[in-house]
ZANULUM-127952 format. One record per atom (N, C-alpha, C): residue in one letter; x, y negated, z. Coordinates in pm, whole numbers, padded with zeros to 5 digits, always signed. Layout:
N
AXYZ;...
This chain:
199
M+03815+01748-02778;M+03710+01669-02717;M+03651+01571-02818;N+03738+01510-02897;N+03692+01415-02997;N+03606+01484-03102;E+03645+01607-03140;E+03566+01682-03237;E+03427+01712-03183;F+03421+01745-03054;F+03291+01774-02991;F+03201+01651-02996;L+03257+01534-02962;L+03177+01412-02960;L+03130+01371-03099;T+03214+01389-03199;T+03174+01352-03336;T+03075+01451-03395;S+03070+01573-03342;S+02976+01672-03395;S+02836+01657-03338;L+02818+01569-03240;L+02687+01552-03176;L+02593+01468-03261;S+02466+01509-03262;S+02363+01427-03327;S+02328+01311-03234;T+02243+01221-03281;T+02204+01106-03200;T+02132+01151-03073;L+02041+01247-03086;L+01967+01296-02969;L+02060+01370-02872;E+02154+01447-02926;E+02250+01516-02840;E+02338+01415-02766;T+02374+01306-02833;T+02452+01200-02768;T+02371+01137-02655;L+02241+01115-02680;L+02153+01061-02577;L+02145+01156-02457;F+02132+01285-02483;F+02130+01384-02375;F+02263+01382-02298;L+02375+01373-02369;L+02506+01372-02305;L+02523+01248-02217;I+02485+01132-02269;I+02496+01008-02191;I+02408+01016-02066;S+02286+01069-02083;S+02195+01085-01969;S+02256+01178-01864;A+02314+01289-01909;A+02374+01385-01816;A+02494+01325-01744;V+02579+01255-01817;V+02700+01198-01756;V+02665+01087-01657;L+02583+00991-01700;L+02548+00880-01611;L+02466+00928-01492;G+02368+01015-01518;G+02288+01070-01408;G+02373+01152-01313;G+02467+01231-01367;G+02553+01313-01283;G+02647+01230-01198;I+02705+01126-01257;I+02795+01038-01180;I+02718+00969-01068;A+02600+00914-01101;A+02519+00846-01000;A+02473+00944-00892;F+02434+01066-00933;F+02389+01168-00839;F+02501+01206-00742;L+02618+01233-00797;L+02732+01271-00713;L+02778+01156-00623;A+02777+01033-00678;A+02815+00917-00596;A+02718+00900-00480;R+02590+00916-00507;R+02489+00904-00402;R+02506+01014-00296;M+02537+01136-00341;M+02559+01246-00247;M+02680+01217-00157;V+02789+01169-00217;V+02908+01136-00139;V+02877+01026-00039;M+02803+00923-00083;M+02766+00814+00008;M+02679+00864+00122;Q+02587+00956+00094;Q+02502+01010+00200;Q+02584+01087+00302;F+02678+01167+00254;F+02759+01245+00347;F+02853+01156+00428;M+02892+01042+00372;M+02982+00951+00442;M+02905+00846+00522;G+02772+00844+00511;G+02692+00749+00587;G+02673+00616+00521;G+02704+00602+00394;G+02690+00474+00326;G+02562+00458+00249;A+02467+00549+00266;A+02342+00542+00190;A+02226+00521+00285;D+02236+00418+00370;D+02133+00396+00470;D+02014+00318+00418;A+02027+00253+00306;A+01918+00171+00255;A+01806+00260+00203;D+01682+00222+00236;D+01567+00297+00186;D+01518+00232+00058;A+01509+00310-00046;A+01457+00260-00173;A+01363+00363-00232;D+01274+00415-00148;D+01185+00520-00190;D+01048+00463-00225;L+00980+00528-00318;L+00846+00487-00358;L+00752+00602-00330;D+00631+00572-00282;D+00533+00676-00255;D+00467+00719-00384;A+00438+00849-00395;A+00360+00900-00507;A+00215+00868-00476;G+00149+00796-00564;G+00017+00740-00539;G-00086+00831-00478;G-00119+00943-00537;G-00230+01023-00491;G-00196+01123-00383;L-00077+01122-00331;L-00038+01227-00238;L-00019+01177-00096;D-00057+01052-00067;D-00042+00998+00068;D-00163+01036+00152;H-00143+01045+00283;H-00252+01072+00376;H-00283+00943+00449;D-00410+00904+00451;D-00451+00784+00522;D-00486+00820+00665;F-00425+00750+00760;F-00454+00773+00901;F-00561+00675+00945;G-00644+00718+01042;G-00737+00627+01106;G-00659+00532+01195;S-00726+00428+01245;S-00654+00328+01325;S-00596+00388+01452;H-00666+00486+01513;H-00613+00548+01634;H-00488+00629+01604;E-00492+00707+01496;E-00376+00787+01459;E-00260+00698+01416;A-00290+00592+01343;A-00184+00504+01294;A-00108+00440+01409;A-00179+00410+01518;A-00113+00348+01632;A-00012+00443+01696;H-00041+00572+01692;H+00049+00668+01756;H+00151+00728+01661;H+00129+00714+01530;H+00219+00776+01433;H+00283+00673+01340;A+00286+00548+01381;A+00340+00445+01294;A+00489+00460+01271;D+00558+00534+01359;D+00702+00544+01347;D+00748+00659+01259;S+00656+00744+01214;S+00697+00854+01127;S+00629+00839+00993;D+00706+00858+00888;D+00653+00846+00753;D+00673+00979+00684;T+00565+01059+00685;T+00577+01193+00627;T+00507+01202+00493;S+00475+01087+00431;S+00411+01092+00300;S+00511+01147+00198;F+00457+01210+00096;F+00542+01274-00005;F+00616+01168-00085;K+00746+01174-00085;K+00829+01078-00157;K+00885+01146-00280;I+00834+01109-00398;I+00881+01174-00520;I+00984+01089-00591;L+00967+00959-00591;L+01061+00872-00662;L+01166+00817-00565;T+01270+00894-00548;T+01383+00848-00468;T+01499+00823-00563;I+01598+00750-00518;I+01716+00726-00601;I+01781+00859-00635;Q+01789+00947-00535;Q+01848+01079-00557;Q+01766+01157-00660;G+01634+01148-00652;G+01548+01220-00746;G+01561+01169-00888;V+01564+01037-00905;V+01575+00979-01039;V+01710+01012-01102;T+01817+01003-01025;T+01949+01039-01081;T+01955+01188-01112;G+01892+01269-01027;G+01885+01413-01054;G+01804+01442-01179;F+01695+01366-01200;F+01614+01382-01321;F+01699+01359-01445;F+01771+01247-01450;F+01851+01216-01569;F+01964+01317-01590;M+02025+01362-01481;M+02132+01460-01493;M+02079+01591-01552;I+01972+01645-01495;I+01918+01773-01542;I+01851+01757-01678;F+01785+01645-01702;F+01725+01617-01833;F+01833+01623-01940;G+01944+01555-01916;G+02052+01552-02014;G+02118+01688-02033;L+02148+01755-01924;L+02214+01886-01934;L+02125+01989-02003;T+01997+01993-01965;T+01905+02091-02025;T+01882+02060-02172;G+01859+01934-02204;G+01836+01896-02343;G+01956+01927-02431;L+02075+01894-02383;L+02197+01922-02459;L+02217+02072-02476;A+02193+02148-02371;A+02210+02294-02379;A+02112+02355-02479;F+01987+02312-02477;F+01889+02368-02570;F+01914+02323-02713;M+01962+02202-02732;M+01992+02156-02868;M+02111+02231-02926;R+02211+02260-02844;R+02334+02323-02894;R+02324+02475-02902;A+02251+02538-02810;A+02257+02684-02798;A+02135+02758-02853;T+02027+02688-02878;T+01906+02757-02925;T+01852+02689-03051;P+01776+02763-03129;P+01720+02704-03251;P+01579+02646-03231;V+01547+02597-03111;V+01410+02551-03085;V+01380+02414-03145;G+01478+02338-03182;G+01455+02207-03243;G+01452+02095-03142;W+01451+01972-03197;W+01462+01855-03111;W+01339+01834-03024;F+01218+01862-03076;F+01095+01837-03000;F+01088+01926-02877;F+01104+02056-02896;F+01096+02149-02783;F+01213+02130-02686;S+01329+02096-02738;S+01443+02067-02649;S+01412+01949-02559;T+01350+01846-02615;T+01315+01727-02537;T+01207+01759-02434;V+01106+01837-02475;V+00998+01874-02382;V+01054+01959-02268;I+01135+02058-02301;I+01194+02145-02198;I+01285+02063-02106;A+01362+01971-02163;A+01449+01886-02082;A+01367+01798-01987;F+01255+01744-02038;F+01168+01661-01955;F+01108+01743-01841;V+01060+01863-01872;V+01002+01950-01768;V+01107+01986-01663;A+01228+02020-01707;A+01335+02054-01612;A+01372+01932-01526;G+01379+01814-01588;G+01409+01693-01513;G+01301+01660-01413;Y+01174+01675-01455;Y+01063+01647-01363;Y+01062+01747-01248;A+01092+01874-01277;A+01099+01975-01171;A+01207+01937-01070;T+01320+01888-01119;T+01428+01844-01029;T+01381+01726-00945;L+01315+01630-01009;L+01262+01513-00940;L+01165+01556-00830;W+01076+01649-00861;W+00977+01695-00765;W+01044+01772-00650;I+01137+01860-00682;I+01205+01939-00578;I+01284+01848-00484;L+01355+01750-00538;L+01430+01657-00453;L+01336+01572-00369;G+01220+01533-00425;G+01120+01460-00347;G+01066+01544-00233;W+01040+01671-00262;W+00990+01762-00158;W+01096+01781-00049;L+01221+01797-00089;L+01329+01813+00010;L+01342+01688+00097;T+01326+01570+00036;T+01330+01445+00111;T+01219+01442+00215;T+01098+01483+00175;T+00986+01487+00267;T+01012+01583+00382;V+01065+01700+00351;V+01096+01799+00455;V+01200+01743+00551;M+01303+01679+00498;M+01408+01624+00584;M+01354+01510+00671;L+01269+01424+00614;L+01214+01313+00691;L+01119+01362+00800;S+01055+01477+00778;S+00964+01528+00881;S+01040+01579+01002;L+01170+01599+00990;L+01250+01647+01102;L+01294+01536+01196;Q+01276+01411+01155;Q+01323+01301+01240;Q+01217+01263+01343;S+01260+01209+01454;S+01170+01157+01556;S+01232+01032+01613;S+01149+00948+01671;S+01199+00820+01720;S+01280+00835+01849;G+01247+00931+01933;G+01318+00948+02058;G+01272+00854+02167;N+01174+00770+02137;N+01123+00677+02237;N+01031+00749+02335;V+01036+00709+02461;V+00948+00765+02563;V+00830+00671+02581;D+00709+00724+02566;D+00588+00646+02588;D+00539+00678+02729;L+00553+00584+02819;L+00519+00609+02959;L+00370+00633+02981;R+00286+00599+02885;R+00143+00629+02898;R+00120+00779+02905;N+00216+00857+02853;N+00205+01003+02861;N+00224+01053+03004;A+00268+00968+03095;A+00283+01008+03235;A+00150+01007+03310;I+00050+00938+03256;I-00080+00931+03322;I-00139+01071+03334;G-00177+01106+03457;G-00232+01239+03483;G-00127+01339+03528;Q+00001+01305+03513;Q+00109+01395+03552;Q+00131+01389+03704;E+00184+01497+03757;E+00221+01498+03897;E+00365+01449+03910;A+00390+01369+04013;A+00523+01312+04036;A+00561+01335+04181;T+00687+01307+04213;T+00738+01318+04350;T+00796+01182+04389;V+00760+01137+04509;V+00812+01009+04556;V+00961+01024+04583;Y+01040+00939+04521;Y+01186+00942+04532;Y+01232+00846+04641;L+01179+00726+04640;L+01202+00627+04746;L+01065+00589+04801;K+01054+00583+04933;K+00926+00555+04999;K+00854+00439+04931;I+00723+00459+04911;I+00641+00354+04851;I+00570+00282+04965;P+00605+00155+04991;P+00537+00080+05098;P+00391+00052+05060;A+00310+00019+05161;A+00168-00005+05137;A+00147-00116+05034;D+00220-00223+05044;D+00204-00334+04949;D+00335-00367+04879;G+00413-00265+04850;G+00541-00288+04785;G+00568-00184+04678;T+00691-00184+04633;T+00732-00094+04525;T+00836+00005+04575;G+00813+00132+04542;G+00911+00237+04568;G+00948+00300+04435;Q+00991+00425+04440;Q+01025+00495+04316;Q+00970+00637+04320;A+00941+00689+04201;A+00892+00826+04189;A+00960+00891+04069;T+00977+01024+04078;T+01031+01099+03965;T+00914+01167+03895;V+00912+01157+03765;V+00804+01216+03686;V+00862+01269+03555;C+00806+01378+03508;C+00850+01436+03381;C+00761+01381+03270;V+00821+01304+03180;V+00749+01244+03067;V+00814+01291+02939;Q+00736+01356+02854;Q+00785+01406+02726;Q+00912+01490+02745;D+00908+01580+02841;D+01017+01673+02871;D+01144+01603+02921;R+01129+01484+02975;R+01242+01411+03033;R+01207+01371+03175;L+01294+01402+03268;L+01273+01364+03407;L+01319+01220+03424;R+01226+01134+03464;R+01256+00991+03478;R+01233+00947+03622;I+01314+00855+03670;I+01293+00790+03799;I+01244+00650+03768;L+01121+00620+03811;L+01058+00492+03776;L+01003+00424+03901;D+00992+00291+03894;D+00929+00217+04002;D+00783+00260+04012;A+00732+00262+04136;A+00594+00307+04158;A+00530+00226+04270;V+00399+00205+04257;V+00319+00140+04361;V+00201+00230+04393;S+00145+00212+04513;S+00031+00293+04556;S-00099+00230+04507;Q-00187+00313+04453;Q-00316+00264+04404;Q-00403+00217+04520;N-00399+00289+04632;N-00486+00259+04747;N-00418+00172+04852;H-00303+00115+04817;H-00226+00029+04908;H-00198+00099+05040;E-00153+00224+05032;E-00114+00299+05151;E+00031+00343+05136;E+00099+00356+05247;E+00239+00398+05244;E+00247+00546+05207;I+00340+00578+05116;I+00359+00717+05074;I+00505+00751+05100;P+00532+00854+05183;P+00670+00886+05222;P+00748+00956+05111;T+00879+00954+05124;T+00969+01022+05030;T+00940+01172+05028;G+00940+01231+04910;G+00918+01374+04894;G+00773+01412+04875;R+00681+01321+04893;R+00538+01350+04881;R+00500+01363+04733;R+00414+01461+04704;R+00363+01479+04568;R+00252+01378+04545;V+00257+01312+04431;V+00156+01213+04394;V+00113+01237+04250;Q+00004+01173+04212;Q-00044+01181+04075;Q-00041+01042+04013;V+00008+01034+03890;V+00015+00906+03820;V-00124+00876+03765;V-00180+00759+03802;V-00313+00722+03755;V-00309+00611+03650;D-00198+00537+03645;D-00189+00429+03547;D-00043+00386+03535;V-00016+00310+03431;V+00116+00249+03414;V+00091+00099+03406;G+00145+00026+03503;G+00123-00117+03510;G+00226-00196+03431;E+00230-00326+03460;E+00326-00414+03394;E+00468-00372+03428;D+00559-00398+03338;D+00701-00364+03354;D+00722-00215+03379;N+00633-00132+03326;N+00644+00015+03335;N+00647+00065+03479;V+00571+00003+03566;V+00559+00047+03704;V+00445+00148+03712;L+00474+00266+03769;L+00371+00369+03783;L+00276+00332+03895;V+00148+00352+03872;V+00047+00339+03977;V+00010+00481+04016;V+00034+00516+04144;V+00017+00655+04187;V-00080+00663+04305;K-00131+00785+04325;K-00212+00814+04443;K-00169+00949+04497;K-00197+00973+04626;K-00162+01101+04686;K-00240+01211+04618;S-00172+01324+04594;S-00243+01435+04529;S-00282+01541+04629;
């Protein structure tokens, strides 16, 4: 091992250090992710690859970030690991010289950075908030669960975002609606109370 280290040129030593430090950081980050210890976000957006949403879209999509993330901690550590390994391999095994070895190592490292960024984007696109927006109930048909008094509150069952919910409900026309009656949701009032009318 000592003979190997002493036989390395300065550039080969730089490639080796890059590969070792990048590899250790990459593997440590992978272990932390699998164990749940990598919850902190330290990602940077790639400047020209973001999509700008209009104000209407931004209001409905503010909880998802699907912009392309190229500079992640995982990507940078992967870059240094592959940069070092590729550069060292080309310097030791081929007669291409230091310049081409460095260029090839940089291209391989950048490809790793880009692939890991793309994988991050794909993985982030799979997440959803899981929140139910009751405004999606407007226009839906519901069934009265507990009688809705003329000037009081009852309950209705409605399917919102593929979830059956039992919610407080009031009559739009201030008329009594019996249990089991089909109604239509016309609005969502304060405290998520459905405003319904007979359908």
